[in-house]
DRENKOL-180721 format. One line per 8 residues: number of its first residue (from 1); their letters; for each residue x, z, y of N, C-alpha, C, O, CB. Coordinates in Angstrom, 2 decimals, m for minus. Each point is the difference from the previous one (the first is absolute). Glycine has a CB too. Example, Ala and Ser with C-alpha at 12.3 -4.5 7.8 and 13.67 -1.06 7.14 Angstrom:
2
1	AS	13.19 7.80 m5.69 m0.89 0.00 1.19 0.90 0.00 1.20 1.04 0.66 m0.02 m2.93 0.59 m1.15  1.54 m1.97 2.22 0.82 0.06 1.19 m0.77 0.73 1.09 0.51 0.17 1.11 0.67 m2.32 m1.74
// end
This chain:
144
1	MIITGPFQ	m25.62 m68.21 39.04 0.51 m0.50 1.26 1.52 m0.06 m0.07 0.64 0.91 m0.51 m2.63 0.04 1.75  2.55 m2.02 m0.72 1.45 m0.22 0.00 0.57 0.26 1.40 m0.49 m0.55 0.99 0.25 m1.15 m2.87  1.28 2.54 1.94 0.73 0.23 1.24 1.41 m0.51 m0.23 0.65 0.37 m0.98 m2.07 1.68 1.62  1.90 m2.91 0.25 1.35 m0.52 m0.11 0.73 0.21 1.31 m0.61 0.16 1.05 m0.13 m1.87 m2.75  2.06 1.70 1.60 0.79 0.13 1.22 1.47 0.17 m0.31 0.40 0.09 m1.16 m2.36 0.90 2.29  2.76 m0.95 m0.09 1.44 0.21 m0.19 0.34 1.49 m0.03 m0.72 0.83 0.57 1.18 m3.02 0.59  0.62 2.51 m1.84 0.52 1.36 0.09 0.42 0.25 1.44 0.51 m0.91 0.66 0.28 0.87 m3.09  m1.01 1.25 2.93 0.41 0.37 1.34 1.09 1.05 m0.12 m0.28 1.16 m0.32 m2.03 m1.69 1.29
9	KGQILIPA	3.55 0.13 m0.73 1.16 0.88 m0.16 0.03 0.57 m1.42 0.27 1.19 m0.20 m0.33 m0.61 2.66  m0.22 m1.44 m3.43 0.02 0.42 m1.40 m1.21 0.79 m0.43 m0.02 0.54 m1.11 2.44 m0.54 1.29  m3.43 0.09 0.66 m1.19 0.79 m0.31 m1.25 m0.88 m0.01 m0.02 m1.08 0.58 1.10 3.11 0.45  m2.10 m1.53 m1.69 m1.30 m0.65 0.03 m0.94 0.92 0.76 m0.29 1.11 m0.44 0.70 m2.33 m1.76  m0.87 0.74 3.35 m0.94 0.75 0.82 m1.33 m0.73 0.02 m0.06 m1.20 0.30 1.93 2.13 1.13  m2.94 m0.21 m1.76 m1.34 m0.56 m0.06 m0.89 0.74 1.00 m0.17 1.21 m0.11 0.47 m1.85 m2.35  m0.87 m0.07 3.44 m0.92 0.67 0.93 m1.35 0.28 m0.68 m0.48 m0.80 m0.80 1.62 m0.34 2.75  m1.73 2.27 m1.61 m1.31 0.36 m0.55 m0.78 0.82 1.02 0.57 0.77 0.78 0.36 m0.80 m3.12
17	EIKIDALN	m2.24 m0.15 2.32 m0.88 0.87 0.75 m0.31 1.20 m0.89 m0.05 m0.12 m1.22 m0.96 m1.83 2.56  0.81 3.11 m0.71 m0.24 1.23 m0.74 m1.30 0.62 0.49 m0.23 0.12 1.21 2.72 0.26 m1.53  m3.34 0.02 m0.61 m1.23 0.71 0.35 m0.07 1.24 m0.88 0.03 m0.10 m1.23 m1.23 m2.05 1.93  1.10 3.32 m0.07 m0.11 1.26 m0.74 m1.43 0.48 0.16 m0.39 0.49 1.07 2.86 0.10 m0.71  m3.24 m0.73 m1.42 m1.43 0.29 0.05 m0.31 1.43 0.42 m0.77 0.22 0.94 0.47 m1.92 m2.71  0.89 2.68 1.09 m0.35 1.41 0.22 0.32 0.47 1.42 m0.69 0.88 0.53 1.09 m0.47 m2.95  0.62 m0.98 3.04 0.41 0.42 1.34 m0.52 m0.96 1.07 0.21 0.23 1.20 1.83 0.82 m2.19  m2.72 m2.11 0.56 m0.53 m1.00 0.91 1.08 m0.54 0.93 m0.18 m0.07 1.22 m2.06 1.20 m1.33
25	LDGSANFL	3.38 m1.51 m0.48 1.14 m0.49 0.77 0.36 m1.41 m0.43 m0.13 m0.36 m1.17 0.99 2.71 1.43  m0.41 m3.15 0.70 0.46 m1.36 m0.26 1.38 m0.17 0.62 0.33 0.64 1.00 m2.71 m1.51 m1.05  3.17 0.00 m0.55 1.30 m0.32 0.55 0.59 m1.18 m0.73 m0.68 m0.69 m0.75 1.03 3.07 1.38  0.92 m2.61 m0.40 0.71 m1.07 m0.69 1.46 0.39 m0.12 0.50 0.85 0.74 m2.12 m2.60 0.12  2.29 1.11 m1.79 1.43 0.29 m0.21 0.63 m1.12 m0.81 m0.68 m0.73 m0.72 0.25 3.21 0.82  1.73 m2.60 0.04 0.77 m0.86 m0.89 0.47 0.87 m1.16 0.66 1.02 0.20 0.09 m2.57 1.71  m1.10 1.12 m3.12 0.37 0.74 m1.20 1.22 m0.65 m0.64 0.04 m1.21 m0.19 m2.43 1.93 m0.16  3.37 0.10 0.01 1.17 m0.45 m0.73 m0.35 0.00 m1.49 m0.46 1.01 m0.52 2.05 m0.11 2.30
33	VDTGSTVS	m1.37 m2.02 m2.45 m0.18 m0.06 m1.45 1.27 0.60 m0.60 1.09 m0.55 0.19 m2.62 m1.54 m0.11  1.39 3.20 m0.80 1.15 0.77 m0.47 m0.13 0.29 m1.49 m0.73 0.92 m0.40 1.00 0.10 2.68  0.43 m1.80 m3.11 m0.06 0.20 m1.45 0.69 1.30 m0.42 m0.16 0.42 m1.15 0.10 m2.90 0.85  0.81 3.10 1.19 0.66 1.26 m0.31 m0.87 1.22 0.28 0.37 1.12 m0.34 1.78 m2.23 0.85  m3.31 0.89 0.11 m0.91 1.10 0.29 m1.11 0.04 m1.05 m0.59 m1.03 m0.31 1.09 0.85 2.79  m0.76 1.34 m3.01 m1.05 0.11 m1.02 m1.39 0.03 0.62 m0.98 m0.31 m0.66 2.58 1.53 m0.80  m1.69 m0.83 2.74 m1.31 0.14 0.65 m0.06 m0.80 1.31 1.03 m0.31 0.61 m1.27 2.59 m1.64  m0.98 m2.58 1.43 m0.27 m0.68 1.27 m0.47 1.05 1.01 m0.66 0.98 m0.37 0.06 m3.16 m0.81
41	FINESTAL	0.94 1.97 2.46 m0.40 0.98 1.01 0.11 m0.61 1.39 0.62 m1.04 0.19 0.13 2.91 m1.68  m1.37 m1.20 2.45 0.27 m0.32 1.40 1.03 0.98 0.51 0.04 1.17 m0.39 m2.38 m2.11 0.75  3.18 0.43 0.52 1.07 0.80 0.55 m0.52 0.86 1.16 m1.09 m0.23 0.52 2.76 m1.53 m1.22  m0.88 2.72 1.07 m0.35 0.94 1.07 m0.35 m0.71 1.30 m0.95 0.39 0.68 2.45 1.30 m1.75  m0.74 m2.72 1.43 m0.26 m0.71 1.25 m1.39 m0.64 0.00 m0.70 0.04 1.01 3.16 m0.46 m0.76  m2.86 m0.17 m1.36 m1.32 m0.61 m0.12 m1.09 1.07 0.01 m1.03 m0.16 0.66 2.02 m1.75 m1.96  m0.76 2.98 0.57 m0.99 1.08 m0.05 m0.27 0.57 1.39 m1.15 0.24 0.37 1.90 0.32 m2.71  0.30 m0.35 3.10 m0.16 0.55 1.36 m0.68 m1.00 0.93 m0.85 0.39 0.81 2.89 1.02 m1.17
49	KMGIDYSK	m1.68 m2.70 0.26 m0.67 m1.03 0.82 m1.48 m0.08 m0.30 m0.81 m0.26 0.89 2.94 m1.02 m0.83  m2.49 1.51 m1.33 m1.41 m0.07 m0.39 m0.77 1.25 0.38 m1.23 0.00 m0.01 1.89 m1.49 m1.87  0.05 2.56 2.21 m0.66 1.24 0.39 m0.20 0.98 m1.15 m0.86 0.88 0.08 m0.26 m2.17 1.68  1.88 1.15 m2.82 m0.12 0.93 m1.13 0.59 1.34 0.41 1.13 0.08 0.49 m1.01 m1.98 m2.17  m0.89 2.94 1.46 0.44 1.38 0.23 0.42 0.54 m1.37 m0.84 0.24 m0.87 m0.73 0.10 2.91  2.87 m0.14 m2.23 0.51 0.45 m1.31 m0.60 1.33 m0.43 m0.08 0.28 m1.20 2.19 m1.49 1.67  m2.54 2.04 0.47 m0.59 1.29 m0.37 m1.39 m0.17 m0.63 m0.54 0.95 m0.57 1.84 0.13 2.43  m1.86 m2.27 m1.74 m1.34 m0.23 m0.55 0.00 m0.82 m1.29 m1.06 m0.34 m0.52 0.21 0.47 2.84
57	ILYRDTLA	2.04 m0.45 m2.83 0.09 m0.69 m1.28 0.79 0.85 m0.98 0.73 0.91 0.41 m0.87 m3.17 0.73  0.00 1.98 m2.39 0.51 0.84 m1.09 1.49 m0.20 m0.25 0.44 m1.10 m0.32 m2.70 1.01 m0.69  3.04 1.17 1.16 1.43 m0.04 m0.34 0.12 m0.05 m1.51 m0.64 0.79 m0.70 1.28 0.50 2.80  0.18 m2.22 m2.63 0.16 m0.14 m1.44 1.35 0.43 m0.52 0.09 0.73 m0.99 m1.68 m2.56 1.12  2.65 1.39 0.54 1.31 0.19 m0.60 1.08 m0.37 1.02 m0.30 m0.49 1.09 m0.62 0.03 m3.41  2.16 0.69 1.95 1.14 m0.48 0.76 0.80 m0.91 m0.91 0.30 0.37 m1.14 m0.23 1.72 2.60  0.26 m3.28 m0.96 0.77 m0.95 m0.78 1.33 m0.27 0.67 0.11 0.05 1.23 m2.21 m1.09 m2.08  3.12 0.75 0.04 1.29 m0.43 0.53 m0.04 m1.50 0.13 m0.54 m0.71 m0.85 1.76 2.68 m0.20
65	GIGGEAEV	m0.63 m2.47 2.13 0.02 m1.44 0.21 1.05 m0.37 1.00 1.01 0.69 0.16 m3.42 m0.81 m0.70  2.18 m0.98 1.22 0.95 m0.50 0.98 0.21 1.04 1.10 m0.96 0.39 0.68 0.26 m2.77 m1.18  1.92 2.83 0.68 0.33 0.86 1.12 m0.34 1.46 m0.17 0.24 0.79 0.92 m0.58 m2.73 0.43  m0.19 2.34 m2.46 m0.33 1.42 m0.20 m1.31 0.17 m0.73 m0.31 m0.72 m0.94 1.57 1.26 3.00  m2.03 0.42 m1.60 m1.26 0.30 m0.66 m1.17 m0.45 0.86 0.12 m0.19 1.21 0.94 2.14 m2.37  m2.21 m2.11 0.49 m1.22 m0.32 0.71 m1.12 0.82 m0.60 m0.15 0.08 m1.22 0.95 m2.43 1.75  m1.58 2.96 0.34 m1.20 0.70 m0.46 m1.06 m1.07 m0.27 m0.18 m0.92 0.79 0.73 3.05 0.55  m1.23 m1.98 m2.46 m1.00 m0.98 m0.41 m1.38 0.63 0.15 m0.26 1.09 m0.50 1.87 m2.21 m1.11
73	YEIEGFTR	m2.49 0.41 2.30 m1.37 0.44 0.23 m0.96 m1.01 m0.61 0.28 m1.20 m0.02 0.40 2.41 2.14  m1.80 m0.72 m2.59 m1.02 m0.85 m0.61 m1.18 m0.16 0.95 m0.54 0.97 0.52 1.25 m0.24 m2.82  m1.10 m1.98 2.51 m1.16 m0.31 0.83 m1.17 m0.13 m0.97 m0.10 m0.99 m0.73 1.48 m0.19 2.57  m2.26 2.15 m1.84 m1.10 0.00 m0.96 m0.97 m1.15 0.26 m0.13 m0.47 1.13 0.34 2.95 m1.34  m0.86 m2.93 m0.84 m0.92 m1.12 0.11 0.75 m1.31 m0.08 1.09 m0.06 m0.56 m2.64 1.45 1.95  0.97 m2.43 m0.83 0.59 m1.33 m0.10 0.71 m0.42 1.28 m0.49 0.20 1.11 m1.28 m0.79 m2.72  2.94 0.01 1.41 0.73 m0.71 1.03 m0.01 m1.45 m0.42 0.31 m0.32 m1.14 1.17 2.32 1.76  m1.85 m2.87 0.30 m0.10 m1.43 m0.34 1.09 m0.77 0.74 0.13 0.08 1.22 m2.63 0.13 m1.60
81	LKFESGQD	3.28 m0.96 m0.39 1.04 m0.85 0.55 m0.50 m1.44 m0.05 m0.33 m0.51 m1.07 2.18 2.12 0.35  m1.90 m2.27 1.87 m0.49 m1.38 0.08 1.18 m0.92 0.30 0.67 0.14 1.02 m2.96 0.63 m0.24  2.52 m1.71 m1.69 1.07 m0.97 0.14 m0.59 m1.35 0.37 m1.09 m0.35 m0.46 2.52 1.60 m1.21  m0.73 m2.01 2.50 m0.46 m1.32 0.41 1.12 m1.01 m0.22 1.18 0.31 0.19 m2.76 0.69 1.51  1.19 m2.20 m2.11 0.94 m1.10 m0.15 m0.77 m1.29 0.25 m0.81 m0.42 m0.83 2.26 1.71 m0.83  m1.18 m1.91 2.79 m0.76 m1.20 0.36 m1.47 0.34 0.14 m0.37 0.88 0.78 2.03 m2.33 m1.98  m2.51 0.77 0.45 m1.44 0.24 0.04 m0.43 1.11 m0.98 m1.13 0.48 0.08 0.82 m2.88 0.57  1.20 2.80 m1.54 m0.35 0.98 m1.03 0.23 1.43 0.47 0.94 0.28 0.74 m0.35 m1.97 m2.47
89	TKTIPRKN	m1.47 2.59 1.30 0.20 1.43 0.21 m0.31 0.72 m1.30 m0.81 m0.46 m0.81 0.23 0.28 3.27  1.22 1.29 m2.65 m0.28 0.84 m1.16 0.12 1.45 0.43 0.99 0.40 0.61 m0.15 m2.16 m2.24  m1.86 2.55 1.30 0.02 1.43 0.29 0.19 0.75 m1.31 m0.72 m0.22 m0.97 m0.77 m0.09 3.00  2.46 1.20 m2.02 0.29 0.81 m1.18 m0.31 1.45 0.33 0.67 0.60 0.84 1.13 m2.22 m1.63  m2.82 2.20 0.14 m0.30 1.42 0.22 0.94 0.87 m0.84 0.23 m0.27 m1.18 m2.65 m0.29 1.68  2.95 1.59 0.12 0.88 0.94 m0.70 m0.57 1.40 0.18 m0.12 0.48 1.12 2.17 m1.95 m0.78  m2.40 2.10 m1.43 m0.56 1.36 0.06 1.16 0.99 0.17 1.03 m0.10 m0.67 m3.02 m0.56 m0.79  1.80 1.61 2.37 0.98 1.06 0.26 1.39 m0.55 0.33 1.00 0.38 m0.60 m2.30 1.08 m0.95
97	FLAVKHSF	1.33 m2.37 2.53 1.24 m0.62 0.45 0.89 1.07 0.63 m0.47 1.08 0.35 m0.71 m3.30 0.04  2.45 1.91 m0.26 0.97 0.99 0.47 0.52 m0.31 1.39 0.05 m1.16 0.42 0.58 1.55 m2.78  m0.26 0.67 3.07 0.70 m0.09 1.29 1.21 0.93 m0.10 m0.10 1.09 m0.57 m2.05 m1.63 1.89  3.29 0.12 m0.77 1.20 0.84 m0.07 0.41 0.47 1.39 m0.36 m0.59 1.02 1.10 m0.65 m3.07  0.01 2.32 2.04 0.56 0.58 1.22 1.46 0.35 m0.33 0.26 0.78 m0.91 m2.54 0.16 1.73  3.23 m1.52 m0.08 1.42 0.10 m0.34 0.66 1.27 0.50 m0.31 0.52 1.07 0.37 m2.97 m1.02  0.88 2.93 m0.86 0.92 1.08 0.37 1.39 m0.56 m0.28 0.46 0.01 m1.14 m2.13 1.91 0.61  2.35 m2.40 1.55 1.28 m0.67 m0.19 1.14 0.99 m0.21 0.00 1.09 0.58 m0.83 m2.97 0.82
105	CEHVREDA	1.79 1.49 m2.24 1.23 0.76 m0.15 0.82 m0.15 1.28 m0.11 m1.00 0.71 0.11 0.67 m3.25  0.81 1.33 2.83 0.77 m0.04 1.25 1.01 m1.13 0.04 0.40 m0.43 1.08 m0.70 2.88 m0.92  0.72 m2.96 m1.33 1.00 m1.09 m0.02 m0.62 m1.38 0.28 0.74 m0.97 0.13 0.59 2.33 m1.75  m2.64 m1.46 1.70 m0.66 m1.29 0.25 0.08 m0.32 1.49 m0.53 0.73 0.83 m1.04 m0.39 m2.81  2.23 m1.45 2.29 0.19 m0.39 1.39 m1.32 m0.35 0.67 m0.98 m0.34 m0.68 3.27 m0.50 0.11  m2.31 0.92 1.88 m1.21 m0.25 0.78 m0.53 m1.42 m0.20 m1.21 m0.19 m0.10 2.01 1.85 1.78  0.10 m2.66 m1.76 m0.46 m1.37 m0.19 m0.66 m0.18 m1.37 m0.96 m0.75 m0.13 2.80 m0.05 1.64  m1.34 1.50 m2.53 m0.61 m0.06 m1.33 m1.37 0.68 0.02 m0.94 m0.47 m0.64 3.23 0.45 m0.43
113	RKRILALG	m2.40 1.12 1.79 m1.30 0.69 0.12 m1.03 m0.93 0.65 m1.15 m0.07 m0.46 2.33 2.29 0.65  m0.77 m2.92 0.86 m0.92 m0.90 0.68 m0.46 m1.13 m0.92 m1.18 m0.36 0.00 2.30 0.90 2.17  m0.18 m1.10 m2.96 m0.37 m1.08 m0.93 m0.99 0.49 m1.06 m0.94 m0.71 m0.34 3.18 m0.35 0.71  m2.03 2.26 m0.87 m0.89 0.56 m1.02 m1.39 0.24 0.60 m1.01 m0.35 m0.61 2.97 1.43 m0.56  m2.01 m0.49 2.35 m1.28 0.28 0.64 m0.70 m1.27 0.47 m1.22 0.00 0.18 2.12 2.21 0.53  m0.14 m3.29 m0.51 m0.61 m1.26 0.44 m0.79 m0.67 m1.12 m0.87 m0.84 0.26 2.74 0.56 1.37  m1.57 0.63 m2.87 m0.78 m0.58 m1.11 m1.43 0.52 0.08 m0.22 1.21 0.10 2.30 m1.37 m1.57  m3.03 m0.74 1.43 m1.41 0.42 0.08 m0.49 0.66 m1.27 m0.83 0.91 0.04 0.46 m2.76 1.54
121	GIIGMDMI	0.89 1.38 m2.69 m0.41 0.54 m1.29 0.77 m0.67 m1.12 0.78 m0.92 0.22 m3.06 1.42 0.70  2.03 m0.01 m2.10 0.66 m0.51 m1.21 m1.06 m0.43 m1.00 m0.98 0.71 m0.23 2.99 0.79 0.60  m1.81 m2.67 m0.95 m0.79 m0.40 m1.17 0.93 0.20 m1.18 0.97 m0.74 m0.18 m2.43 m0.98 1.46  1.16 2.74 m2.07 0.84 0.37 m1.14 m0.54 m0.54 m1.31 m0.96 m0.77 m0.03 1.64 2.80 1.27  m0.06 m1.59 m2.31 m0.32 m0.52 m1.33 m1.44 0.29 m0.43 m0.56 m0.74 m0.81 2.94 1.03 0.23  m3.01 0.77 1.11 m1.38 0.27 m0.37 m0.94 m1.14 0.41 m1.03 m0.21 m0.64 1.51 2.66 0.86  m0.13 m3.20 0.83 m0.78 m1.18 0.41 0.62 m1.29 m0.51 m0.71 m0.91 m0.43 m0.03 2.14 2.46  2.06 m1.32 m1.99 0.69 m1.23 m0.38 m0.32 m0.39 m1.44 m0.10 m1.19 m0.31 1.92 1.73 1.92
129	KGFKFTTS	m1.97 0.45 m2.49 m0.24 m0.34 m1.41 m1.27 m0.84 m0.20 m0.16 m0.63 m1.04 1.33 2.75 0.41  m2.06 m2.12 1.61 m1.20 m0.84 m0.08 0.19 m1.36 0.66 m0.92 m0.82 m0.03 m0.43 2.89 0.00  2.52 m2.33 0.64 0.27 m1.25 0.69 0.92 m0.87 m0.84 0.69 0.48 m0.91 m0.98 0.67 3.13  0.30 m2.44 m1.92 0.99 m0.90 m0.59 0.99 m0.31 1.11 m0.40 m0.45 1.08 m1.25 m0.55 m2.78  2.92 1.22 1.44 1.03 m0.10 1.02 1.09 m0.94 m0.49 0.55 0.20 m1.08 m1.07 2.12 1.91  0.84 m3.34 m0.02 1.10 m0.91 m0.34 0.83 m0.26 1.25 m0.48 0.15 1.13 m0.90 m1.23 m2.96  2.62 0.69 1.60 0.88 m0.36 1.10 0.63 m1.35 m0.30 0.15 m0.40 m1.15 0.31 2.83 1.67  m0.09 m3.13 0.54 0.71 m1.27 m0.11 0.92 m0.09 1.21 m0.47 m0.22 1.12 m1.44 m0.92 m2.40
137	GQNFTLDV	3.19 1.30 1.06 0.95 m0.01 1.12 m0.30 1.13 0.95 0.01 1.17 m0.40 0.25 m3.64 0.19  m0.53 2.15 1.47 m0.29 1.00 1.01 m1.49 0.19 0.25 m0.39 0.58 1.02 2.56 m1.14 0.01  m3.00 0.07 m1.95 m1.45 0.08 0.17 m0.64 0.79 m1.14 0.53 0.07 m1.11 m0.49 m2.26 2.33  m1.18 2.78 m0.93 m0.74 0.75 m1.01 m1.43 m0.53 m0.08 m0.52 m0.60 0.94 1.96 2.64 m0.54  m2.06 m1.79 m1.54 m1.42 m0.26 m0.20 m0.58 1.24 m0.64 0.51 0.49 m1.01 m0.19 m3.01 0.78  m1.39 3.02 0.82 m0.69 1.19 m0.49 m1.45 m0.37 m0.23 m0.71 m0.37 0.93 2.30 1.94 0.30  m2.03 m1.46 m2.49 m1.39 m0.28 m0.35 m0.70 1.35 m0.08 0.16 0.74 m0.97 0.42 m2.90 m0.32  m1.36 2.47 2.33 m0.67 1.29 0.12 m1.35 m0.06 m0.70 m0.73 0.98 m0.02 1.90 m0.51 2.20
// end
């Protein structure tokens, strides 16, 4: 499936539906395509909107990233990301998908915190390596 569009403020945002089998939860989010991230995950704002209780999922690690540290949690079982483009849809199952919870450094301004939390999720290199990605001027093409 081919997804095309313009860069949005220098970023590539891809909307996706999310289904977490083990928790019987559904939601949606705009995912930032981030070649600088090694892993894909849903952000804290998306996790909370979907009703994820962090105390009921597996804590894995703490990672350094934008604005400070983030606790990384693993959602056991399958999380399915459904992408749509025109008439085409593609669902990508991801086993043991991740959710993050931010701990901001005190020097991170409030507006930066809001922008970080506004991201629904990240599509990192663990998923991108299976995609074909090209750019032309201010437009991108992603073959999922």
